[in-house]
Backbone as CSV, one residue per row, in Angstrom:
resi,resn,N_x,N_y,N_z,CA_x,CA_y,CA_z,C_x,C_y,C_z
1,MET,-22.938,100.508,2.057,-22.650,101.702,2.796,-23.133,102.923,1.979
2,SER,-23.836,103.834,2.634,-24.379,105.002,1.953,-23.257,105.984,1.591
3,GLU,-23.571,106.839,0.604,-22.587,107.839,0.190,-22.239,108.780,1.375
4,GLU,-23.282,109.158,2.179,-23.028,110.048,3.296,-22.093,109.425,4.305
5,SER,-22.267,108.151,4.599,-21.359,107.512,5.571,-19.949,107.396,4.995
6,GLN,-19.828,107.263,3.655,-18.516,107.284,3.052,-17.859,108.663,3.229
7,PHE,-18.668,109.708,3.023,-18.154,111.066,3.162,-17.676,111.334,4.584
8,LYS,-18.399,110.796,5.581,-18.010,110.993,6.988,-16.653,110.363,7.278
9,LYS,-16.320,109.275,6.614,-15.062,108.600,6.855,-13.902,109.287,6.139
10,MET,-14.193,110.137,5.173,-13.165,110.867,4.428,-12.545,111.959,5.293
11,THR,-11.331,112.286,5.013,-10.735,113.481,5.635,-11.252,114.710,4.892
12,ARG,-11.014,115.867,5.459,-11.387,117.108,4.774,-10.675,117.203,3.437
13,GLY,-9.427,116.787,3.399,-8.678,116.795,2.138,-9.300,115.883,1.103
14,ASP,-9.765,114.702,1.521,-10.452,113.794,0.592,-11.728,114.405,0.051
15,ARG,-12.476,115.098,0.938,-13.741,115.718,0.505,-13.417,116.859,-0.484
16,LEU,-12.369,117.616,-0.225,-11.989,118.680,-1.162,-11.590,118.084,-2.492
17,ARG,-10.794,117.030,-2.496,-10.392,116.362,-3.731,-11.633,115.873,-4.505
18,TRP,-12.564,115.266,-3.794,-13.803,114.783,-4.400,-14.573,115.901,-5.087
19,MET,-14.694,117.027,-4.367,-15.484,118.151,-4.916,-14.755,118.800,-6.075
20,ILE,-13.448,118.919,-6.030,-12.701,119.482,-7.159,-12.940,118.623,-8.401
21,GLU,-12.881,117.323,-8.236,-13.128,116.420,-9.363,-14.576,116.509,-9.821
22,HIS,-15.500,116.556,-8.857,-16.940,116.613,-9.171,-17.268,117.873,-9.949
23,ARG,-16.634,118.994,-9.622,-16.884,120.260,-10.306,-16.078,120.389,-11.616
24,GLY,-15.128,119.471,-11.832,-14.354,119.484,-13.070,-13.222,120.496,-13.126
25,TYR,-12.697,120.853,-11.961,-11.579,121.796,-11.893,-10.253,121.055,-11.792
26,THR,-9.213,121.761,-12.147,-7.858,121.339,-11.753,-7.518,122.187,-10.522
27,GLN,-6.487,121.781,-9.819,-6.069,122.586,-8.657,-5.594,123.967,-9.111
28,VAL,-4.962,124.051,-10.271,-4.509,125.337,-10.776,-5.675,126.246,-11.086
29,GLN,-6.717,125.708,-11.747,-7.890,126.515,-12.062,-8.597,127.004,-10.797
30,LEU,-8.715,126.104,-9.832,-9.356,126.475,-8.578,-8.554,127.515,-7.835
31,ALA,-7.220,127.387,-7.838,-6.374,128.359,-7.178,-6.570,129.752,-7.774
32,LYS,-6.646,129.835,-9.098,-6.879,131.157,-9.748,-8.242,131.709,-9.345
33,LYS,-9.263,130.840,-9.321,-10.613,131.288,-8.958,-10.680,131.786,-7.533
34,CYS,-9.930,131.143,-6.638,-9.950,131.500,-5.201,-8.967,132.594,-4.819
35,GLY,-7.959,132.809,-5.659,-6.934,133.759,-5.297,-5.967,133.204,-4.267
36,ILE,-5.763,131.900,-4.273,-4.774,131.272,-3.386,-3.838,130.439,-4.250
37,THR,-2.785,129.930,-3.659,-1.836,129.167,-4.466,-2.300,127.735,-4.653
38,GLN,-1.800,127.140,-5.731,-2.074,125.736,-5.978,-1.418,124.889,-4.909
39,ALA,-0.287,125.354,-4.403,0.401,124.612,-3.316,-0.482,124.560,-2.058
40,ALA,-1.158,125.641,-1.783,-2.066,125.675,-0.595,-3.166,124.642,-0.768
41,ILE,-3.742,124.585,-1.977,-4.789,123.600,-2.244,-4.227,122.183,-2.123
42,SER,-3.062,121.961,-2.712,-2.434,120.642,-2.618,-2.188,120.236,-1.176
43,ASN,-1.728,121.168,-0.375,-1.498,120.875,1.058,-2.785,120.459,1.781
44,ILE,-3.882,121.106,1.417,-5.162,120.765,2.063,-5.632,119.395,1.567
45,VAL,-5.543,119.187,0.240,-6.007,117.919,-0.363,-5.217,116.727,0.219
46,THR,-3.947,116.902,0.436,-3.114,115.815,0.934,-3.051,115.808,2.476
47,ASP,-3.827,116.685,3.096,-3.836,116.807,4.544,-2.470,117.110,5.118
48,SER,-1.633,117.812,4.306,-0.308,118.219,4.763,-0.369,119.513,5.567
49,SER,-1.422,120.283,5.350,-1.580,121.548,6.070,-2.400,121.273,7.308
50,ARG,-1.745,121.361,8.452,-2.462,121.033,9.691,-3.598,121.980,9.981
51,LYS,-3.352,123.270,9.715,-4.358,124.242,10.086,-4.440,125.346,9.025
52,PRO,-5.130,125.058,7.894,-5.293,126.102,6.901,-6.159,127.234,7.479
53,SER,-5.946,128.455,7.001,-6.675,129.581,7.578,-8.157,129.526,7.211
54,ALA,-8.953,130.095,8.089,-10.416,130.145,7.849,-10.731,130.868,6.543
55,PRO,-10.095,132.011,6.238,-10.414,132.665,4.960,-10.100,131.774,3.751
56,THR,-9.031,130.988,3.818,-8.681,130.101,2.725,-9.763,129.031,2.569
57,LEU,-10.167,128.441,3.677,-11.225,127.418,3.597,-12.533,127.974,3.101
58,LEU,-12.864,129.168,3.525,-14.124,129.801,3.070,-14.071,130.149,1.582
59,ARG,-12.920,130.548,1.090,-12.783,130.788,-0.355,-13.028,129.507,-1.146
60,LEU,-12.506,128.400,-0.662,-12.718,127.130,-1.314,-14.192,126.709,-1.305
61,VAL,-14.823,126.874,-0.142,-16.240,126.552,-0.010,-17.067,127.371,-0.998
62,GLU,-16.800,128.660,-1.064,-17.560,129.527,-1.961,-17.271,129.237,-3.425
63,ALA,-16.007,129.074,-3.774,-15.641,128.842,-5.174,-16.198,127.528,-5.706
64,LEU,-16.255,126.529,-4.852,-16.776,125.211,-5.271,-18.262,125.053,-4.999
65,GLU,-18.874,126.096,-4.449,-20.301,126.077,-4.146,-20.676,124.846,-3.383
66,MET,-19.934,124.577,-2.292,-20.192,123.416,-1.502,-20.756,123.775,-0.137
67,ASN,-21.432,122.829,0.429,-22.023,122.974,1.756,-20.895,122.962,2.799
68,PRO,-20.747,124.027,3.556,-19.664,124.076,4.549,-19.756,122.932,5.576
69,ASP,-20.978,122.588,5.985,-21.136,121.469,6.917,-20.576,120.181,6.356
70,TRP,-20.908,119.938,5.095,-20.395,118.718,4.436,-18.875,118.761,4.353
71,PHE,-18.325,119.910,3.987,-16.867,120.021,3.836,-16.169,119.717,5.153
72,PHE,-16.693,120.249,6.247,-16.008,120.065,7.535,-16.337,118.755,8.237
73,THR,-17.555,118.205,8.009,-17.963,117.036,8.776,-18.291,115.822,7.921
74,GLY,-18.564,116.016,6.640,-19.010,114.919,5.798,-20.505,114.685,5.854
75,GLU,-21.232,115.511,6.591,-22.664,115.342,6.766,-23.432,116.256,5.829
76,GLY,-24.524,115.727,5.306,-25.412,116.542,4.440,-25.080,116.433,2.967
77,ASN,-25.713,117.264,2.210,-25.574,117.302,0.759,-24.330,118.097,0.393
78,PRO,-23.408,117.530,-0.383,-22.184,118.255,-0.718,-22.431,119.592,-1.407
79,SER,-23.493,119.697,-2.187,-23.714,120.895,-3.000,-24.706,121.874,-2.417
80,ALA,-25.328,121.566,-1.328,-26.273,122.510,-0.713,-25.476,123.575,0.012
81,THR,-25.450,124.782,-0.524,-24.551,125.776,0.010,-25.146,126.696,1.032
82,GLY,-26.324,127.200,0.753,-26.871,128.216,1.652,-26.144,129.545,1.458
83,LEU,-25.195,129.615,0.565,-24.475,130.849,0.300,-25.293,131.711,-0.650
84,ILE,-25.087,132.993,-0.586,-25.847,133.883,-1.444,-24.942,134.422,-2.549
85,ASP,-25.570,134.760,-3.695,-24.794,135.268,-4.803,-24.543,136.777,-4.679
86,GLU,-23.846,137.351,-5.633,-23.459,138.764,-5.542,-24.663,139.697,-5.534
87,ASP,-25.683,139.406,-6.335,-26.885,140.254,-6.332,-27.557,140.259,-4.956
88,GLU,-27.622,139.067,-4.333,-28.219,138.966,-3.014,-27.378,139.709,-1.992
89,ARG,-26.063,139.642,-2.098,-25.193,140.394,-1.180,-25.423,141.892,-1.329
90,ALA,-25.510,142.349,-2.586,-25.755,143.783,-2.835,-27.066,144.216,-2.228
91,LEU,-28.091,143.372,-2.343,-29.407,143.708,-1.786,-29.328,143.790,-0.265
92,VAL,-28.636,142.873,0.357,-28.477,142.891,1.816,-27.701,144.140,2.258
93,ARG,-26.613,144.466,1.526,-25.860,145.673,1.874,-26.733,146.900,1.784
94,ALA,-27.505,147.029,0.712,-28.402,148.185,0.547,-29.442,148.219,1.664
95,PHE,-30.021,147.057,1.966,-31.032,146.973,3.013,-30.487,147.461,4.338
96,ARG,-29.269,147.051,4.648,-28.643,147.438,5.912,-28.350,148.920,6.016
97,GLN,-28.222,149.567,4.883,-27.948,151.001,4.891,-29.237,151.839,4.976
98,MET,-30.395,151.221,4.808,-31.658,151.946,4.821,-32.100,152.244,6.243
99,ASP,-32.899,153.314,6.368,-33.528,153.545,7.663,-34.773,152.640,7.755
100,LYS,-35.429,152.657,8.881,-36.554,151.743,9.116,-37.653,151.898,8.086
101,SER,-37.984,153.118,7.700,-39.080,153.297,6.715,-38.670,152.767,5.347
102,GLY,-37.417,152.953,4.974,-36.922,152.405,3.717,-36.997,150.902,3.684
103,ARG,-36.619,150.294,4.799,-36.661,148.836,4.888,-38.092,148.330,4.770
104,MET,-39.012,149.007,5.458,-40.428,148.584,5.410,-40.982,148.710,3.993
105,MET,-40.610,149.798,3.285,-41.077,149.974,1.923,-40.514,148.892,1.001
106,LEU,-39.231,148.567,1.137,-38.629,147.537,0.311,-39.270,146.169,0.576
107,LEU,-39.489,145.875,1.837,-40.148,144.583,2.167,-41.542,144.507,1.617
108,ALA,-42.318,145.599,1.719,-43.687,145.631,1.188,-43.667,145.452,-0.348
109,ALA,-42.756,146.165,-0.997,-42.662,146.049,-2.446,-42.264,144.639,-2.872
110,SER,-41.338,144.050,-2.150,-40.900,142.686,-2.452,-42.004,141.676,-2.310
111,LYS,-42.754,141.797,-1.200,-43.872,140.876,-0.957,-44.944,141.047,-2.036
112,ALA,-45.245,142.292,-2.397,-46.250,142.533,-3.450,-45.790,141.970,-4.784
113,TYR,-44.525,142.107,-5.096,-43.977,141.598,-6.360,-44.062,140.068,-6.410
114,VAL,-43.724,139.417,-5.308,-43.748,137.953,-5.271,-45.172,137.428,-5.377
115,GLN,-46.141,138.099,-4.710,-47.516,137.670,-4.786,-48.087,137.853,-6.183
116,LYS,-47.641,138.864,-6.894,-48.100,139.167,-8.234,-47.569,138.144,-9.244
117,ALA,-46.365,137.661,-9.017,-45.696,136.762,-9.966,-46.266,135.373,-9.976
């Protein structure tokens, strides 16, 4: 049986437990990193929490740098996140605040920089 098919058979709590162990965290350490309680994590891991909040689940996904699709379905690479880091977020925020000419200049400069490198 492939690892992916094993992941599909796991509950979301089992996948969370697997990723916590894979990343080398304790529930207490992860709780501090996420800003949620250890009890909340324990409830998810043991599937005692029927419906954890979306913000809680997203904090876990981000803190553990896991693929949200994998976390929710068991499909795909556990570590492929598609999430962006803080520098990328800052760049997107700045880009969104620019007018059209500023955006065009930033895009042109970025493309020129990448081609030069």
